[in-house]
C-alpha positions in Angstrom: 0.0 0.0 0.0 2.9 2.4 0.7 4.0 2.0 -2.9 0.6 2.9 -4.1 0.5 5.9 -1.9 3.9 7.1 -3.1 3.2 6.4 -6.8 -0.4 7.6 -7.0 -1.6 9.5 -4.0 1.4 11.7 -3.6 1.6 12.8 -7.2 -2.1 13.5 -7.3 -1.9 15.4 -4.1 1.0 17.5 -5.5 -0.9 18.1 -8.8 -4.0 19.1 -6.8 -2.0 21.6 -4.7 -0.1 23.1 -7.6 -3.3 23.6 -9.7 -5.1 25.2 -6.7 -2.2 27.5 -6.0 -2.2 28.5 -9.6 -5.9 29.2 -9.7 -5.9 31.1 -6.4 -3.1 33.4 -7.7 -4.3 33.8 -11.3 -8.0 34.5 -10.8 -9.7 36.9 -8.4 -11.9 35.1 -5.7 -15.4 34.6 -7.0 -14.4 36.5 -10.2 -15.6 35.7 -13.7 -12.7 33.5 -14.5 -11.6 32.5 -18.0 -13.7 30.5 -20.5 -11.2 28.0 -21.9 -13.6 26.0 -24.1 -16.6 28.2 -25.0 -19.8 27.0 -23.4 -18.1 24.1 -21.8 -15.1 24.7 -19.5 -14.3 27.8 -17.4 -11.4 28.2 -15.0 -11.9 30.5 -12.0 -11.4 30.7 -8.2 -14.2 29.7 -5.9 -14.1 29.2 -2.2 -15.9 26.4 -0.6 -16.0 25.9 3.2 -18.7 23.1 2.8 -18.7 19.7 1.2 -19.4 18.3 -2.3 -21.3 20.6 -4.6 -21.0 23.5 -2.2 -23.4 22.0 0.3 -23.2 23.6 3.8 -20.9 26.3 2.3 -20.5 29.5 4.3 -21.5 28.1 7.8 -19.6 29.7 10.7 -18.0 26.5 11.7 -18.3 24.3 8.6 -14.7 24.6 7.7 -13.6 23.2 11.1 -16.3 20.6 11.1 -15.5 19.2 7.7 -11.8 19.4 8.4 -12.3 17.3 11.5 -14.4 14.9 9.4 -11.6 14.6 6.9 -9.1 13.7 9.6 -11.5 11.2 11.1 -12.0 9.7 7.6 -8.2 9.3 7.1 -7.9 7.6 10.5 -10.9 5.3 9.8 -9.4 4.4 6.4 -6.1 3.5 8.0 -7.7 1.3 10.6 -10.0 -0.5 8.1 -7.0 -1.0 5.8 -5.0 -2.6 8.6 -8.0 -4.9 9.4 -7.9 -6.1 5.7 -11.2 -4.4 4.7 -9.8 -3.5 1.3 -8.8 -6.9 -0.1 -8.4 -6.4 -3.8 -6.7 -4.0 -6.2 -9.8 -2.0 -7.0 -10.5 -1.1 -3.4 -6.8 -0.4 -2.7 -6.7 1.9 -5.8 -9.8 3.6 -4.5 -8.3 4.1 -1.1 -5.2 5.7 -2.6 -7.4 8.1 -4.6 -9.4 8.8 -1.5 -6.3 9.6 0.5 -5.1 12.0 -2.1 -8.4 13.8 -2.3 -9.0 14.0 1.4 -5.5 15.3 2.1 -5.7 17.8 -0.8 -8.9 19.4 0.4 -7.8 19.2 4.1 -4.6 21.1 3.2 -6.7 23.8 1.6 -8.8 24.3 4.7 -5.5 24.9 6.6 -3.7 27.0 4.0 -6.6 29.0 2.6 -9.3 28.7 5.2 -11.5 27.1 2.5 -11.3 24.5 -0.3 -10.2 26.0 -3.6 -12.4 25.0 -6.5 -11.5 26.1 -10.0 -12.9 23.8 -12.6 -16.4 24.6 -13.9 -18.0 22.5 -16.7 -21.2 23.4 -18.5 -22.5 20.0 -19.2 -25.9 21.1 -20.6 -27.7 18.8 -18.2 -31.1 20.2 -17.2 -30.9 19.1 -13.5 -27.3 20.1 -13.0 -26.5 23.1 -15.1 -24.1 24.6 -14.4 -22.2 21.7 -12.9 -20.7 22.7 -9.5 -17.1 23.9 -9.5 -14.6 21.3 -8.3 -10.9 20.5 -8.2 -8.4 17.6 -8.7 -9.0 16.4 -5.1 -12.7 16.3 -5.6 -12.2 14.3 -8.8 -10.1 11.8 -6.8 -12.8 11.5 -4.1 -15.6 10.9 -6.6 -13.5 8.4 -8.5 -12.7 6.6 -5.3 -16.4 6.4 -4.4 -17.2 4.8 -7.8 -14.3 2.4 -7.5 -15.4 1.4 -4.0 -18.9 0.7 -5.3 -17.4 -1.4 -8.1 -15.2 -3.2 -5.6 -18.1 -4.1 -3.4 -19.5 -6.2 -6.2 -16.2 -7.5 -7.8 -14.0 -8.2 -4.9 -14.5 -10.9 -2.3 -15.0 -9.7 1.2 -12.2 -10.3 3.7 -12.3 -13.6 5.3 -13.1 -13.6 9.0 -10.6 -15.1 11.5 -11.9 -18.3 13.1 
């Protein structure tokens, strides 16, 4: 697992932090940003103290609460991993992605006082238009959730000790 963390989680974490630093220094906070692909992709700098899709954003203590939840999640993942709860390659890949994403957004909460979101896609989906802004760490977390769902059907559960 250490190898996967070093080869996947660490590079993704670094990419996440570099892209957020770039966005936070290139664009004004909550400014119009820059349309890179017309009517599809906009880069900008949005602050998010809440969770996915901006839920609970702006609460007085939300940044602290979700920061504590992130730390708790990392501890829980480590404990479950040591207990063999992620037996196959899909679930281990998911955990590596999850670690990168959680650490990336937690770092933002410490450094910026909020999570930095900078990618905005206009997907032309009636129920989700515009799609909420996100970042590399968010993409890692969502990918991890999808992989964990797949792993729950594809990988055998860990065997219980007798």
